[in-house]
Phi, psi and omega in degrees: 000339179298320179293326182286325174297317177297323177298319179297317182297316180295316181300322185258004177061045185244149170278167178298324176296316179296320178294317177302314183296320184292318180271004178054055171234163180295148185292324176298330179298316179292322180297318182291323177293315179298329180277347180094000181297314180242153173265145180297140179273170177298319181297315180303309182293323179296320180293323175304308183294325178289328181274337179234077186294345181276352175280135178285130183302313182296320176301314180297313185285313189248341179088005179263156180082197181263150182296318183261146181293145169277143175230161174273126177283166181305329185276003179086359177267141179292145175220173177273136177287138179281150174291134175232139185290163180294160180301147179294150178244146175281172181303327180276004175090354179280152181267129180302155188310309185297337183277331184292313185265338185076011180243156174292158176299141180295147179274353180287162180286174182280132180268314177198157175235131181240127174259121173255122186265163182304329182274016181065017170271163177211160172230142184244134178235137178234140179293155184272000000 
């Protein structure tokens, strides 16, 4: 799997540090895996697949098949999935609503808004 992780780094033009940040693991963890000191865990592989949805699971785990997932094109012919960047993050690190659920914002009105503060207190607001 180490060679396949290195292939991902090459394919996406990433450094080990950028890769660690993208899959949200500590940088030394990536370094230890790439050097062969540690074997990648299931959590490590799961984070790769979550961060790179275009990577084929079977290829990452076993090395068989193609690196990129096949998708059906509109004309019914299989095609290669194009790389798409990760969802944008706001300055505070949160991912905007549509990217969290993968769904469009509901068209219904707002029922209530809850602000939760760092001291674990909260305020609840309801439209009038």
